mmCIF entry with sequence, helices, sheets and N, C-alpha, C, O atoms, coordinates in Angstrom:
data_MODEL
# 
_entry.id   MODEL 
# 
_entity.id                         1 
_entity.type                       polymer 
_entity.pdbx_number_of_molecules   1 
# 
_entity_poly.entity_id                      1 
_entity_poly.type                           'polypeptide(L)' 
_entity_poly.nstd_linkage                   no 
_entity_poly.nstd_monomer                   no 
_entity_poly.pdbx_seq_one_letter_code       MKAIMGAIRRALAALMAAALMAAALRVRGRVGLPREAGGWRPLGGPGMR 
_entity_poly.pdbx_seq_one_letter_code_can   MKAIMGAIRRALAALMAAALMAAALRVRGRVGLPREAGGWRPLGGPGMR 
_entity_poly.pdbx_strand_id                 A 
# 
loop_
_entity_poly_seq.entity_id 
_entity_poly_seq.num 
_entity_poly_seq.mon_id 
_entity_poly_seq.hetero 
1 1  MET n 
1 2  LYS n 
1 3  ALA n 
1 4  ILE n 
1 5  MET n 
1 6  GLY n 
1 7  ALA n 
1 8  ILE n 
1 9  ARG n 
1 10 ARG n 
1 11 ALA n 
1 12 LEU n 
1 13 ALA n 
1 14 ALA n 
1 15 LEU n 
1 16 MET n 
1 17 ALA n 
1 18 ALA n 
1 19 ALA n 
1 20 LEU n 
1 21 MET n 
1 22 ALA n 
1 23 ALA n 
1 24 ALA n 
1 25 LEU n 
1 26 ARG n 
1 27 VAL n 
1 28 ARG n 
1 29 GLY n 
1 30 ARG n 
1 31 VAL n 
1 32 GLY n 
1 33 LEU n 
1 34 PRO n 
1 35 ARG n 
1 36 GLU n 
1 37 ALA n 
1 38 GLY n 
1 39 GLY n 
1 40 TRP n 
1 41 ARG n 
1 42 PRO n 
1 43 LEU n 
1 44 GLY n 
1 45 GLY n 
1 46 PRO n 
1 47 GLY n 
1 48 MET n 
1 49 ARG n 
# 
_struct_asym.id          A 
_struct_asym.entity_id   1 
# 
_struct_conf.conf_type_id            HELX_P 
_struct_conf.id                      HELX_P1 
_struct_conf.pdbx_PDB_helix_id       AA1 
_struct_conf.beg_label_comp_id       LYS 
_struct_conf.beg_label_asym_id       A 
_struct_conf.beg_label_seq_id        2 
_struct_conf.pdbx_beg_PDB_ins_code   ? 
_struct_conf.end_label_comp_id       GLY 
_struct_conf.end_label_asym_id       A 
_struct_conf.end_label_seq_id        29 
_struct_conf.pdbx_end_PDB_ins_code   ? 
_struct_conf.beg_auth_comp_id        LYS 
_struct_conf.beg_auth_asym_id        A 
_struct_conf.beg_auth_seq_id         2 
_struct_conf.end_auth_comp_id        GLY 
_struct_conf.end_auth_asym_id        A 
_struct_conf.end_auth_seq_id         29 
_struct_conf.pdbx_PDB_helix_class    1 
_struct_conf.details                 ? 
_struct_conf.pdbx_PDB_helix_length   28 
# 
_struct_conf_type.id          HELX_P 
_struct_conf_type.criteria    ? 
_struct_conf_type.reference   ? 
# 
loop_
_atom_site.group_PDB 
_atom_site.id 
_atom_site.type_symbol 
_atom_site.label_atom_id 
_atom_site.label_alt_id 
_atom_site.label_comp_id 
_atom_site.label_asym_id 
_atom_site.label_entity_id 
_atom_site.label_seq_id 
_atom_site.pdbx_PDB_ins_code 
_atom_site.Cartn_x 
_atom_site.Cartn_y 
_atom_site.Cartn_z 
_atom_site.occupancy 
_atom_site.B_iso_or_equiv 
_atom_site.pdbx_formal_charge 
_atom_site.auth_seq_id 
_atom_site.auth_comp_id 
_atom_site.auth_asym_id 
_atom_site.auth_atom_id 
_atom_site.pdbx_PDB_model_num 
ATOM 1   N N  . MET A 1 1  ? 6.495   -29.527 -18.651 1.00 0.00 ? 1  MET A N  1 
ATOM 2   C CA . MET A 1 1  ? 5.792   -28.301 -18.961 1.00 0.00 ? 1  MET A CA 1 
ATOM 3   C C  . MET A 1 1  ? 4.604   -28.078 -18.025 1.00 0.00 ? 1  MET A C  1 
ATOM 4   O O  . MET A 1 1  ? 4.287   -26.939 -17.682 1.00 0.00 ? 1  MET A O  1 
ATOM 5   N N  . LYS A 1 2  ? 3.927   -29.201 -17.601 1.00 0.00 ? 2  LYS A N  1 
ATOM 6   C CA . LYS A 1 2  ? 2.822   -29.064 -16.676 1.00 0.00 ? 2  LYS A CA 1 
ATOM 7   C C  . LYS A 1 2  ? 3.250   -28.550 -15.340 1.00 0.00 ? 2  LYS A C  1 
ATOM 8   O O  . LYS A 1 2  ? 2.522   -27.790 -14.700 1.00 0.00 ? 2  LYS A O  1 
ATOM 9   N N  . ALA A 1 3  ? 4.466   -28.965 -14.885 1.00 0.00 ? 3  ALA A N  1 
ATOM 10  C CA . ALA A 1 3  ? 4.996   -28.516 -13.605 1.00 0.00 ? 3  ALA A CA 1 
ATOM 11  C C  . ALA A 1 3  ? 5.219   -27.055 -13.616 1.00 0.00 ? 3  ALA A C  1 
ATOM 12  O O  . ALA A 1 3  ? 4.909   -26.378 -12.637 1.00 0.00 ? 3  ALA A O  1 
ATOM 13  N N  . ILE A 1 4  ? 5.769   -26.513 -14.729 1.00 0.00 ? 4  ILE A N  1 
ATOM 14  C CA . ILE A 1 4  ? 6.065   -25.120 -14.842 1.00 0.00 ? 4  ILE A CA 1 
ATOM 15  C C  . ILE A 1 4  ? 4.767   -24.284 -14.822 1.00 0.00 ? 4  ILE A C  1 
ATOM 16  O O  . ILE A 1 4  ? 4.703   -23.244 -14.166 1.00 0.00 ? 4  ILE A O  1 
ATOM 17  N N  . MET A 1 5  ? 3.742   -24.751 -15.545 1.00 0.00 ? 5  MET A N  1 
ATOM 18  C CA . MET A 1 5  ? 2.496   -24.070 -15.577 1.00 0.00 ? 5  MET A CA 1 
ATOM 19  C C  . MET A 1 5  ? 1.809   -24.088 -14.208 1.00 0.00 ? 5  MET A C  1 
ATOM 20  O O  . MET A 1 5  ? 1.212   -23.095 -13.793 1.00 0.00 ? 5  MET A O  1 
ATOM 21  N N  . GLY A 1 6  ? 1.897   -25.201 -13.527 1.00 0.00 ? 6  GLY A N  1 
ATOM 22  C CA . GLY A 1 6  ? 1.324   -25.326 -12.165 1.00 0.00 ? 6  GLY A CA 1 
ATOM 23  C C  . GLY A 1 6  ? 2.020   -24.354 -11.194 1.00 0.00 ? 6  GLY A C  1 
ATOM 24  O O  . GLY A 1 6  ? 1.376   -23.713 -10.363 1.00 0.00 ? 6  GLY A O  1 
ATOM 25  N N  . ALA A 1 7  ? 3.367   -24.266 -11.327 1.00 0.00 ? 7  ALA A N  1 
ATOM 26  C CA . ALA A 1 7  ? 4.099   -23.335 -10.446 1.00 0.00 ? 7  ALA A CA 1 
ATOM 27  C C  . ALA A 1 7  ? 3.693   -21.858 -10.737 1.00 0.00 ? 7  ALA A C  1 
ATOM 28  O O  . ALA A 1 7  ? 3.504   -21.053 -9.825  1.00 0.00 ? 7  ALA A O  1 
ATOM 29  N N  . ILE A 1 8  ? 3.570   -21.549 -12.044 1.00 0.00 ? 8  ILE A N  1 
ATOM 30  C CA . ILE A 1 8  ? 3.140   -20.190 -12.423 1.00 0.00 ? 8  ILE A CA 1 
ATOM 31  C C  . ILE A 1 8  ? 1.713   -19.847 -11.871 1.00 0.00 ? 8  ILE A C  1 
ATOM 32  O O  . ILE A 1 8  ? 1.454   -18.752 -11.374 1.00 0.00 ? 8  ILE A O  1 
ATOM 33  N N  . ARG A 1 9  ? 0.803   -20.872 -11.998 1.00 0.00 ? 9  ARG A N  1 
ATOM 34  C CA . ARG A 1 9  ? -0.551  -20.635 -11.455 1.00 0.00 ? 9  ARG A CA 1 
ATOM 35  C C  . ARG A 1 9  ? -0.550  -20.486 -9.944  1.00 0.00 ? 9  ARG A C  1 
ATOM 36  O O  . ARG A 1 9  ? -1.277  -19.650 -9.408  1.00 0.00 ? 9  ARG A O  1 
ATOM 37  N N  . ARG A 1 10 ? 0.252   -21.281 -9.247  1.00 0.00 ? 10 ARG A N  1 
ATOM 38  C CA . ARG A 1 10 ? 0.354   -21.116 -7.778  1.00 0.00 ? 10 ARG A CA 1 
ATOM 39  C C  . ARG A 1 10 ? 0.947   -19.779 -7.388  1.00 0.00 ? 10 ARG A C  1 
ATOM 40  O O  . ARG A 1 10 ? 0.496   -19.170 -6.418  1.00 0.00 ? 10 ARG A O  1 
ATOM 41  N N  . ALA A 1 11 ? 1.956   -19.303 -8.122  1.00 0.00 ? 11 ALA A N  1 
ATOM 42  C CA . ALA A 1 11 ? 2.542   -18.005 -7.864  1.00 0.00 ? 11 ALA A CA 1 
ATOM 43  C C  . ALA A 1 11 ? 1.562   -16.924 -8.080  1.00 0.00 ? 11 ALA A C  1 
ATOM 44  O O  . ALA A 1 11 ? 1.449   -16.031 -7.241  1.00 0.00 ? 11 ALA A O  1 
ATOM 45  N N  . LEU A 1 12 ? 0.818   -16.950 -9.196  1.00 0.00 ? 12 LEU A N  1 
ATOM 46  C CA . LEU A 1 12 ? -0.193  -15.947 -9.490  1.00 0.00 ? 12 LEU A CA 1 
ATOM 47  C C  . LEU A 1 12 ? -1.307  -15.949 -8.419  1.00 0.00 ? 12 LEU A C  1 
ATOM 48  O O  . LEU A 1 12 ? -1.773  -14.887 -8.009  1.00 0.00 ? 12 LEU A O  1 
ATOM 49  N N  . ALA A 1 13 ? -1.724  -17.136 -7.973  1.00 0.00 ? 13 ALA A N  1 
ATOM 50  C CA . ALA A 1 13 ? -2.738  -17.221 -6.962  1.00 0.00 ? 13 ALA A CA 1 
ATOM 51  C C  . ALA A 1 13 ? -2.237  -16.590 -5.645  1.00 0.00 ? 13 ALA A C  1 
ATOM 52  O O  . ALA A 1 13 ? -2.993  -15.891 -4.971  1.00 0.00 ? 13 ALA A O  1 
ATOM 53  N N  . ALA A 1 14 ? -0.972  -16.834 -5.283  1.00 0.00 ? 14 ALA A N  1 
ATOM 54  C CA . ALA A 1 14 ? -0.376  -16.264 -4.102  1.00 0.00 ? 14 ALA A CA 1 
ATOM 55  C C  . ALA A 1 14 ? -0.319  -14.748 -4.190  1.00 0.00 ? 14 ALA A C  1 
ATOM 56  O O  . ALA A 1 14 ? -0.633  -14.055 -3.222  1.00 0.00 ? 14 ALA A O  1 
ATOM 57  N N  . LEU A 1 15 ? 0.083   -14.228 -5.353  1.00 0.00 ? 15 LEU A N  1 
ATOM 58  C CA . LEU A 1 15 ? 0.172   -12.782 -5.538  1.00 0.00 ? 15 LEU A CA 1 
ATOM 59  C C  . LEU A 1 15 ? -1.241  -12.130 -5.469  1.00 0.00 ? 15 LEU A C  1 
ATOM 60  O O  . LEU A 1 15 ? -1.394  -11.060 -4.881  1.00 0.00 ? 15 LEU A O  1 
ATOM 61  N N  . MET A 1 16 ? -2.220  -12.748 -6.043  1.00 0.00 ? 16 MET A N  1 
ATOM 62  C CA . MET A 1 16 ? -3.566  -12.251 -5.975  1.00 0.00 ? 16 MET A CA 1 
ATOM 63  C C  . MET A 1 16 ? -4.096  -12.279 -4.549  1.00 0.00 ? 16 MET A C  1 
ATOM 64  O O  . MET A 1 16 ? -4.777  -11.340 -4.137  1.00 0.00 ? 16 MET A O  1 
ATOM 65  N N  . ALA A 1 17 ? -3.812  -13.299 -3.801  1.00 0.00 ? 17 ALA A N  1 
ATOM 66  C CA . ALA A 1 17 ? -4.276  -13.348 -2.415  1.00 0.00 ? 17 ALA A CA 1 
ATOM 67  C C  . ALA A 1 17 ? -3.610  -12.260 -1.587  1.00 0.00 ? 17 ALA A C  1 
ATOM 68  O O  . ALA A 1 17 ? -4.268  -11.604 -0.780  1.00 0.00 ? 17 ALA A O  1 
ATOM 69  N N  . ALA A 1 18 ? -2.275  -12.058 -1.787  1.00 0.00 ? 18 ALA A N  1 
ATOM 70  C CA . ALA A 1 18 ? -1.568  -11.008 -1.066  1.00 0.00 ? 18 ALA A CA 1 
ATOM 71  C C  . ALA A 1 18 ? -2.111  -9.607  -1.434  1.00 0.00 ? 18 ALA A C  1 
ATOM 72  O O  . ALA A 1 18 ? -2.187  -8.724  -0.579  1.00 0.00 ? 18 ALA A O  1 
ATOM 73  N N  . ALA A 1 19 ? -2.489  -9.416  -2.721  1.00 0.00 ? 19 ALA A N  1 
ATOM 74  C CA . ALA A 1 19 ? -3.021  -8.158  -3.111  1.00 0.00 ? 19 ALA A CA 1 
ATOM 75  C C  . ALA A 1 19 ? -4.406  -7.897  -2.527  1.00 0.00 ? 19 ALA A C  1 
ATOM 76  O O  . ALA A 1 19 ? -4.722  -6.767  -2.154  1.00 0.00 ? 19 ALA A O  1 
ATOM 77  N N  . LEU A 1 20 ? -5.224  -8.929  -2.447  1.00 0.00 ? 20 LEU A N  1 
ATOM 78  C CA . LEU A 1 20 ? -6.499  -8.764  -1.818  1.00 0.00 ? 20 LEU A CA 1 
ATOM 79  C C  . LEU A 1 20 ? -6.401  -8.470  -0.344  1.00 0.00 ? 20 LEU A C  1 
ATOM 80  O O  . LEU A 1 20 ? -7.161  -7.651  0.171   1.00 0.00 ? 20 LEU A O  1 
ATOM 81  N N  . MET A 1 21 ? -5.466  -9.129  0.362   1.00 0.00 ? 21 MET A N  1 
ATOM 82  C CA . MET A 1 21 ? -5.270  -8.903  1.746   1.00 0.00 ? 21 MET A CA 1 
ATOM 83  C C  . MET A 1 21 ? -4.758  -7.472  2.013   1.00 0.00 ? 21 MET A C  1 
ATOM 84  O O  . MET A 1 21 ? -5.172  -6.819  2.971   1.00 0.00 ? 21 MET A O  1 
ATOM 85  N N  . ALA A 1 22 ? -3.856  -7.007  1.146   1.00 0.00 ? 22 ALA A N  1 
ATOM 86  C CA . ALA A 1 22 ? -3.285  -5.626  1.303   1.00 0.00 ? 22 ALA A CA 1 
ATOM 87  C C  . ALA A 1 22 ? -4.417  -4.622  1.049   1.00 0.00 ? 22 ALA A C  1 
ATOM 88  O O  . ALA A 1 22 ? -4.545  -3.641  1.781   1.00 0.00 ? 22 ALA A O  1 
ATOM 89  N N  . ALA A 1 23 ? -5.231  -4.857  0.028   1.00 0.00 ? 23 ALA A N  1 
ATOM 90  C CA . ALA A 1 23 ? -6.353  -3.920  -0.247  1.00 0.00 ? 23 ALA A CA 1 
ATOM 91  C C  . ALA A 1 23 ? -7.327  -3.851  0.894   1.00 0.00 ? 23 ALA A C  1 
ATOM 92  O O  . ALA A 1 23 ? -7.802  -2.772  1.248   1.00 0.00 ? 23 ALA A O  1 
ATOM 93  N N  . ALA A 1 24 ? -7.641  -5.034  1.496   1.00 0.00 ? 24 ALA A N  1 
ATOM 94  C CA . ALA A 1 24 ? -8.597  -5.056  2.590   1.00 0.00 ? 24 ALA A CA 1 
ATOM 95  C C  . ALA A 1 24 ? -7.994  -4.313  3.786   1.00 0.00 ? 24 ALA A C  1 
ATOM 96  O O  . ALA A 1 24 ? -8.715  -3.584  4.467   1.00 0.00 ? 24 ALA A O  1 
ATOM 97  N N  . LEU A 1 25 ? -6.724  -4.469  4.058   1.00 0.00 ? 25 LEU A N  1 
ATOM 98  C CA . LEU A 1 25 ? -6.130  -3.790  5.233   1.00 0.00 ? 25 LEU A CA 1 
ATOM 99  C C  . LEU A 1 25 ? -6.072  -2.317  4.964   1.00 0.00 ? 25 LEU A C  1 
ATOM 100 O O  . LEU A 1 25 ? -6.242  -1.512  5.880   1.00 0.00 ? 25 LEU A O  1 
ATOM 101 N N  . ARG A 1 26 ? -5.831  -1.934  3.701   1.00 0.00 ? 26 ARG A N  1 
ATOM 102 C CA . ARG A 1 26 ? -5.768  -0.490  3.348   1.00 0.00 ? 26 ARG A CA 1 
ATOM 103 C C  . ARG A 1 26 ? -7.126  0.178   3.508   1.00 0.00 ? 26 ARG A C  1 
ATOM 104 O O  . ARG A 1 26 ? -7.217  1.276   4.056   1.00 0.00 ? 26 ARG A O  1 
ATOM 105 N N  . VAL A 1 27 ? -8.166  -0.468  3.038   1.00 0.00 ? 27 VAL A N  1 
ATOM 106 C CA . VAL A 1 27 ? -9.505  0.111   3.130   1.00 0.00 ? 27 VAL A CA 1 
ATOM 107 C C  . VAL A 1 27 ? -9.937  0.163   4.584   1.00 0.00 ? 27 VAL A C  1 
ATOM 108 O O  . VAL A 1 27 ? -10.526 1.153   5.017   1.00 0.00 ? 27 VAL A O  1 
ATOM 109 N N  . ARG A 1 28 ? -9.659  -0.860  5.324   1.00 0.00 ? 28 ARG A N  1 
ATOM 110 C CA . ARG A 1 28 ? -10.029 -0.969  6.709   1.00 0.00 ? 28 ARG A CA 1 
ATOM 111 C C  . ARG A 1 28 ? -9.358  0.087   7.554   1.00 0.00 ? 28 ARG A C  1 
ATOM 112 O O  . ARG A 1 28 ? -9.941  0.602   8.508   1.00 0.00 ? 28 ARG A O  1 
ATOM 113 N N  . GLY A 1 29 ? -8.126  0.406   7.195   1.00 0.00 ? 29 GLY A N  1 
ATOM 114 C CA . GLY A 1 29 ? -7.350  1.403   7.999   1.00 0.00 ? 29 GLY A CA 1 
ATOM 115 C C  . GLY A 1 29 ? -7.745  2.795   7.766   1.00 0.00 ? 29 GLY A C  1 
ATOM 116 O O  . GLY A 1 29 ? -7.348  3.660   8.547   1.00 0.00 ? 29 GLY A O  1 
ATOM 117 N N  . ARG A 1 30 ? -8.520  3.107   6.727   1.00 0.00 ? 30 ARG A N  1 
ATOM 118 C CA . ARG A 1 30 ? -8.973  4.475   6.467   1.00 0.00 ? 30 ARG A CA 1 
ATOM 119 C C  . ARG A 1 30 ? -10.023 4.981   7.470   1.00 0.00 ? 30 ARG A C  1 
ATOM 120 O O  . ARG A 1 30 ? -10.262 6.186   7.541   1.00 0.00 ? 30 ARG A O  1 
ATOM 121 N N  . VAL A 1 31 ? -10.634 4.116   8.219   1.00 0.00 ? 31 VAL A N  1 
ATOM 122 C CA . VAL A 1 31 ? -11.714 4.515   9.097   1.00 0.00 ? 31 VAL A CA 1 
ATOM 123 C C  . VAL A 1 31 ? -11.179 5.109   10.424  1.00 0.00 ? 31 VAL A C  1 
ATOM 124 O O  . VAL A 1 31 ? -11.959 5.669   11.195  1.00 0.00 ? 31 VAL A O  1 
ATOM 125 N N  . GLY A 1 32 ? -9.927  5.001   10.688  1.00 0.00 ? 32 GLY A N  1 
ATOM 126 C CA . GLY A 1 32 ? -9.324  5.420   11.949  1.00 0.00 ? 32 GLY A CA 1 
ATOM 127 C C  . GLY A 1 32 ? -9.474  6.920   12.196  1.00 0.00 ? 32 GLY A C  1 
ATOM 128 O O  . GLY A 1 32 ? -10.157 7.642   11.468  1.00 0.00 ? 32 GLY A O  1 
ATOM 129 N N  . LEU A 1 33 ? -8.783  7.356   13.286  1.00 0.00 ? 33 LEU A N  1 
ATOM 130 C CA . LEU A 1 33 ? -8.830  8.790   13.668  1.00 0.00 ? 33 LEU A CA 1 
ATOM 131 C C  . LEU A 1 33 ? -7.988  9.610   12.710  1.00 0.00 ? 33 LEU A C  1 
ATOM 132 O O  . LEU A 1 33 ? -7.000  9.131   12.154  1.00 0.00 ? 33 LEU A O  1 
ATOM 133 N N  . PRO A 1 34 ? -8.413  10.893  12.522  1.00 0.00 ? 34 PRO A N  1 
ATOM 134 C CA . PRO A 1 34 ? -7.607  11.759  11.667  1.00 0.00 ? 34 PRO A CA 1 
ATOM 135 C C  . PRO A 1 34 ? -6.276  12.050  12.348  1.00 0.00 ? 34 PRO A C  1 
ATOM 136 O O  . PRO A 1 34 ? -6.142  11.934  13.566  1.00 0.00 ? 34 PRO A O  1 
ATOM 137 N N  . ARG A 1 35 ? -5.266  12.442  11.507  1.00 0.00 ? 35 ARG A N  1 
ATOM 138 C CA . ARG A 1 35 ? -3.997  12.807  12.086  1.00 0.00 ? 35 ARG A CA 1 
ATOM 139 C C  . ARG A 1 35 ? -4.097  14.109  12.888  1.00 0.00 ? 35 ARG A C  1 
ATOM 140 O O  . ARG A 1 35 ? -4.868  15.004  12.544  1.00 0.00 ? 35 ARG A O  1 
ATOM 141 N N  . GLU A 1 36 ? -3.320  14.196  13.943  1.00 0.00 ? 36 GLU A N  1 
ATOM 142 C CA . GLU A 1 36 ? -3.311  15.366  14.795  1.00 0.00 ? 36 GLU A CA 1 
ATOM 143 C C  . GLU A 1 36 ? -2.155  16.261  14.390  1.00 0.00 ? 36 GLU A C  1 
ATOM 144 O O  . GLU A 1 36 ? -2.209  17.465  14.639  1.00 0.00 ? 36 GLU A O  1 
ATOM 145 N N  . ALA A 1 37 ? -1.137  15.735  13.791  1.00 0.00 ? 37 ALA A N  1 
ATOM 146 C CA . ALA A 1 37 ? 0.047   16.526  13.457  1.00 0.00 ? 37 ALA A CA 1 
ATOM 147 C C  . ALA A 1 37 ? 0.629   16.035  12.128  1.00 0.00 ? 37 ALA A C  1 
ATOM 148 O O  . ALA A 1 37 ? 0.325   14.943  11.648  1.00 0.00 ? 37 ALA A O  1 
ATOM 149 N N  . GLY A 1 38 ? 1.480   16.893  11.560  1.00 0.00 ? 38 GLY A N  1 
ATOM 150 C CA . GLY A 1 38 ? 2.099   16.450  10.316  1.00 0.00 ? 38 GLY A CA 1 
ATOM 151 C C  . GLY A 1 38 ? 1.528   17.201  9.108   1.00 0.00 ? 38 GLY A C  1 
ATOM 152 O O  . GLY A 1 38 ? 0.690   18.091  9.249   1.00 0.00 ? 38 GLY A O  1 
ATOM 153 N N  . GLY A 1 39 ? 1.988   16.830  7.955   1.00 0.00 ? 39 GLY A N  1 
ATOM 154 C CA . GLY A 1 39 ? 1.524   17.449  6.736   1.00 0.00 ? 39 GLY A CA 1 
ATOM 155 C C  . GLY A 1 39 ? 2.442   18.598  6.334   1.00 0.00 ? 39 GLY A C  1 
ATOM 156 O O  . GLY A 1 39 ? 3.534   18.772  6.875   1.00 0.00 ? 39 GLY A O  1 
ATOM 157 N N  . TRP A 1 40 ? 1.946   19.397  5.336   1.00 0.00 ? 40 TRP A N  1 
ATOM 158 C CA . TRP A 1 40 ? 2.750   20.487  4.821   1.00 0.00 ? 40 TRP A CA 1 
ATOM 159 C C  . TRP A 1 40 ? 2.636   21.694  5.775   1.00 0.00 ? 40 TRP A C  1 
ATOM 160 O O  . TRP A 1 40 ? 1.634   21.912  6.456   1.00 0.00 ? 40 TRP A O  1 
ATOM 161 N N  . ARG A 1 41 ? 3.706   22.434  5.768   1.00 0.00 ? 41 ARG A N  1 
ATOM 162 C CA . ARG A 1 41 ? 3.671   23.727  6.499   1.00 0.00 ? 41 ARG A CA 1 
ATOM 163 C C  . ARG A 1 41 ? 4.527   24.759  5.743   1.00 0.00 ? 41 ARG A C  1 
ATOM 164 O O  . ARG A 1 41 ? 5.534   24.408  5.128   1.00 0.00 ? 41 ARG A O  1 
ATOM 165 N N  . PRO A 1 42 ? 4.122   26.006  5.797   1.00 0.00 ? 42 PRO A N  1 
ATOM 166 C CA . PRO A 1 42 ? 4.909   27.004  5.064   1.00 0.00 ? 42 PRO A CA 1 
ATOM 167 C C  . PRO A 1 42 ? 6.304   27.203  5.621   1.00 0.00 ? 42 PRO A C  1 
ATOM 168 O O  . PRO A 1 42 ? 6.494   27.253  6.836   1.00 0.00 ? 42 PRO A O  1 
ATOM 169 N N  . LEU A 1 43 ? 7.272   27.315  4.741   1.00 0.00 ? 43 LEU A N  1 
ATOM 170 C CA . LEU A 1 43 ? 8.634   27.587  5.178   1.00 0.00 ? 43 LEU A CA 1 
ATOM 171 C C  . LEU A 1 43 ? 8.944   29.053  5.004   1.00 0.00 ? 43 LEU A C  1 
ATOM 172 O O  . LEU A 1 43 ? 8.507   29.683  4.041   1.00 0.00 ? 43 LEU A O  1 
ATOM 173 N N  . GLY A 1 44 ? 9.691   29.585  5.928   1.00 0.00 ? 44 GLY A N  1 
ATOM 174 C CA . GLY A 1 44 ? 10.032  30.994  5.873   1.00 0.00 ? 44 GLY A CA 1 
ATOM 175 C C  . GLY A 1 44 ? 11.454  31.197  6.320   1.00 0.00 ? 44 GLY A C  1 
ATOM 176 O O  . GLY A 1 44 ? 12.028  30.310  6.951   1.00 0.00 ? 44 GLY A O  1 
ATOM 177 N N  . GLY A 1 45 ? 12.051  32.350  6.011   1.00 0.00 ? 45 GLY A N  1 
ATOM 178 C CA . GLY A 1 45 ? 13.346  32.624  6.410   1.00 0.00 ? 45 GLY A CA 1 
ATOM 179 C C  . GLY A 1 45 ? 14.102  33.416  5.368   1.00 0.00 ? 45 GLY A C  1 
ATOM 180 O O  . GLY A 1 45 ? 13.567  33.653  4.285   1.00 0.00 ? 45 GLY A O  1 
ATOM 181 N N  . PRO A 1 46 ? 15.312  33.831  5.645   1.00 0.00 ? 46 PRO A N  1 
ATOM 182 C CA . PRO A 1 46 ? 16.048  34.642  4.693   1.00 0.00 ? 46 PRO A CA 1 
ATOM 183 C C  . PRO A 1 46 ? 16.412  33.926  3.414   1.00 0.00 ? 46 PRO A C  1 
ATOM 184 O O  . PRO A 1 46 ? 16.541  34.572  2.374   1.00 0.00 ? 46 PRO A O  1 
ATOM 185 N N  . GLY A 1 47 ? 16.583  32.622  3.448   1.00 0.00 ? 47 GLY A N  1 
ATOM 186 C CA . GLY A 1 47 ? 16.969  31.850  2.273   1.00 0.00 ? 47 GLY A CA 1 
ATOM 187 C C  . GLY A 1 47 ? 15.820  31.415  1.424   1.00 0.00 ? 47 GLY A C  1 
ATOM 188 O O  . GLY A 1 47 ? 16.044  30.832  0.363   1.00 0.00 ? 47 GLY A O  1 
ATOM 189 N N  . MET A 1 48 ? 14.558  31.671  1.841   1.00 0.00 ? 48 MET A N  1 
ATOM 190 C CA . MET A 1 48 ? 13.391  31.209  1.143   1.00 0.00 ? 48 MET A CA 1 
ATOM 191 C C  . MET A 1 48 ? 12.800  32.332  0.273   1.00 0.00 ? 48 MET A C  1 
ATOM 192 O O  . MET A 1 48 ? 12.862  33.504  0.646   1.00 0.00 ? 48 MET A O  1 
ATOM 193 N N  . ARG A 1 49 ? 12.251  31.985  -0.843  1.00 0.00 ? 49 ARG A N  1 
ATOM 194 C CA . ARG A 1 49 ? 11.609  32.981  -1.735  1.00 0.00 ? 49 ARG A CA 1 
ATOM 195 C C  . ARG A 1 49 ? 10.170  33.120  -1.343  1.00 0.00 ? 49 ARG A C  1 
ATOM 196 O O  . ARG A 1 49 ? 9.437   33.899  -1.952  1.00 0.00 ? 49 ARG A O  1 
# 
């Protein structure tokens, strides 16, 4: 039983470390340059309402 609990604790620690790293990279990436292209654009044509 102790081995199972230890494995669960190690797995949770690894998941938490991965989540912290992903959050840090996500926050750090927001400071970059704004997008120059992309996003929503209006559609037009005979088949559009």
